[in-house]
VEXDREN-2710 file (C-alpha; in Angstrom, 1 decimal):
% VEXDREN-2710
k/r/px/py/pz
1/MET/-14.7/-15.5/42.7
2/LEU/-17.7/-14.6/44.7
3/LYS/-19.5/-17.2/46.7
4/SER/-22.5/-17.6/48.9
5/GLY/-22.0/-15.8/52.2
6/ASP/-19.8/-13.1/50.8
7/PRO/-20.9/-9.5/51.0
8/ALA/-22.3/-8.3/47.7
9/PRO/-20.0/-5.7/46.1
10/ALA/-21.5/-2.2/46.2
11/PHE/-22.6/-0.8/42.8
12/ARG/-24.1/2.3/41.4
13/GLY/-25.5/2.8/37.9
14/ARG/-28.3/4.1/35.7
15/THR/-31.4/2.1/34.9
16/THR/-33.7/1.9/31.9
17/GLU/-35.6/4.9/33.1
18/GLY/-32.4/6.9/33.6
19/LYS/-32.7/6.7/37.4
20/GLU/-29.5/6.2/39.4
21/VAL/-29.6/3.1/41.7
22/SER/-27.2/1.4/44.1
23/LEU/-27.0/-1.8/46.1
24/ALA/-28.0/0.2/49.2
25/ASP/-31.4/1.0/47.5
26/TYR/-32.3/-2.7/47.9
27/ARG/-31.5/-3.0/51.7
28/GLY/-34.3/-4.8/53.4
29/LYS/-35.3/-6.7/50.3
30/LYS/-33.8/-9.6/48.4
31/LEU/-32.3/-8.8/45.1
32/VAL/-31.9/-11.0/42.0
33/LEU/-29.0/-9.4/40.2
34/TYR/-28.5/-11.0/36.9
35/PHE/-25.8/-10.3/34.3
36/TYR/-26.4/-11.1/30.6
37/PRO/-24.4/-10.5/27.5
38/LYS/-26.5/-8.4/25.1
39/ASP/-30.0/-6.8/24.8
40/ASP/-32.4/-8.4/22.3
41/THR/-30.4/-11.5/21.5
42/PRO/-32.2/-14.9/21.6
43/GLY/-30.8/-16.3/24.9
44/CYS/-30.9/-12.9/26.7
45/THR/-34.5/-12.3/25.6
46/ALA/-35.5/-15.8/26.8
47/GLU/-33.9/-15.1/30.2
48/ALA/-35.5/-11.7/30.6
49/CYS/-38.9/-12.9/29.5
50/SER/-38.7/-15.9/31.9
51/LEU/-38.1/-13.5/34.8
52/ARG/-40.8/-11.1/33.4
53/ASP/-43.4/-13.8/33.3
54/HIS/-42.6/-14.9/37.0
55/ILE/-42.1/-11.4/38.5
56/ALA/-45.2/-11.7/40.7
57/GLU/-43.9/-14.9/42.2
58/ILE/-40.4/-13.5/42.7
59/ARG/-41.8/-10.4/44.4
60/ALA/-44.1/-12.6/46.6
61/LYS/-40.9/-14.1/48.0
62/GLY/-39.7/-10.6/48.9
63/ALA/-37.2/-10.1/46.0
64/GLU/-36.7/-7.5/43.3
65/VAL/-35.0/-8.2/39.9
66/LEU/-32.3/-6.1/38.3
67/GLY/-30.7/-7.0/35.0
68/VAL/-27.2/-5.8/34.1
69/SER/-25.3/-5.7/30.8
70/THR/-22.7/-3.6/29.2
71/ASP/-25.3/-2.1/26.9
72/THR/-26.4/1.6/27.1
73/VAL/-29.5/3.0/28.8
74/GLU/-31.0/3.7/25.4
75/SER/-30.4/0.0/24.3
76/HIS/-32.0/-1.1/27.5
77/ARG/-35.0/1.2/26.9
78/LYS/-35.6/-0.4/23.5
79/PHE/-35.2/-3.9/24.8
80/THR/-37.6/-3.2/27.7
81/ASP/-40.2/-1.6/25.5
82/LYS/-40.1/-4.3/22.9
83/HIS/-40.5/-7.2/25.4
84/ARG/-42.6/-5.3/28.0
85/LEU/-40.1/-6.0/30.8
86/ASN/-41.5/-5.3/34.2
87/PHE/-38.2/-4.8/36.1
88/PRO/-35.3/-2.4/35.5
89/LEU/-32.1/-3.0/33.6
90/LEU/-28.9/-1.4/34.7
91/ALA/-26.4/0.0/32.1
92/ASP/-22.8/-1.0/32.8
93/PRO/-20.9/0.3/29.7
94/ASP/-17.6/0.8/31.6
95/LYS/-17.9/-2.8/32.9
96/THR/-17.3/-1.7/36.5
97/ILE/-20.2/-3.7/38.0
98/ALA/-19.5/-6.8/35.8
99/LYS/-15.9/-6.8/37.0
100/ALA/-16.9/-6.4/40.7
101/TYR/-19.1/-9.4/40.4
102/GLY/-16.8/-11.6/38.3
103/ALA/-19.1/-11.4/35.3
104/TRP/-16.3/-10.1/33.1
105/GLY/-13.9/-12.5/31.5
106/GLY/-13.4/-15.4/29.1
107/ILE/-14.6/-15.2/25.6
108/SER/-17.3/-12.7/26.6
109/LYS/-14.6/-10.2/27.6
110/LEU/-13.1/-10.4/24.1
111/LEU/-16.5/-9.5/22.7
112/GLY/-17.0/-6.6/25.2
113/LEU/-19.9/-8.5/26.8
114/ALA/-20.8/-9.5/30.4
115/GLN/-21.0/-13.2/31.2
116/ARG/-24.3/-14.8/32.0
117/LYS/-24.4/-15.1/35.8
118/THR/-26.9/-14.4/38.6
119/PHE/-26.5/-13.4/42.2
120/ILE/-29.2/-13.5/44.9
121/VAL/-28.5/-10.9/47.5
122/ASP/-30.2/-11.1/50.9
123/GLU/-31.9/-8.2/52.9
124/HIS/-28.6/-7.4/54.6
125/GLY/-26.5/-7.2/51.4
126/ASN/-24.9/-10.7/51.5
127/LEU/-24.9/-13.2/48.7
128/THR/-27.0/-16.2/49.3
129/THR/-26.8/-17.9/45.9
130/VAL/-24.5/-17.6/42.9
131/PHE/-25.5/-19.1/39.5
132/ASP/-22.4/-19.5/37.4
133/LYS/-24.4/-21.5/34.8
134/VAL/-27.8/-20.3/33.9
135/ASP/-30.6/-22.0/32.0
136/ALA/-31.8/-18.9/30.1
137/ARG/-35.1/-20.3/29.1
138/ASN/-36.0/-21.5/32.7
139/HIS/-34.1/-19.1/34.8
140/ALA/-37.1/-17.9/36.8
141/ASP/-37.6/-21.5/37.9
142/GLU/-34.0/-21.6/39.1
143/VAL/-34.4/-18.3/40.9
144/LEU/-37.7/-19.2/42.6
145/SER/-36.2/-22.5/43.8
146/ALA/-33.3/-20.6/45.4
147/LEU/-35.4/-17.9/47.0
END
């Protein structure tokens, strides 16, 4: 189980726009890396919209947001367009990233979904905060408090 102070596991994947990104692309910035179960479900939509509505405040604190689920790039595109998300989503259909971050397990695993967890990565690639329990509707407030 990852904890504050641990190095963030490296990852590589394709975003909503089809662009390949990695953890190294965020060096020099803080990264809010959040895992969620499924595009366009009530809790996941509330969480994404909470972050969307507070993105300016998050960026003012020197952080970027990247959402990760086991959905496809196409599913992410539809979700992003429908809810006008202003940050990228990362497709993890093979669950590699979710497994590396410990967001794969429990009942979610049986359903093929990532667990709802958030990690804040500092400018040097180390974890500063780990949210194992997330208040989906007010997640931006939790993130802003931790930044």
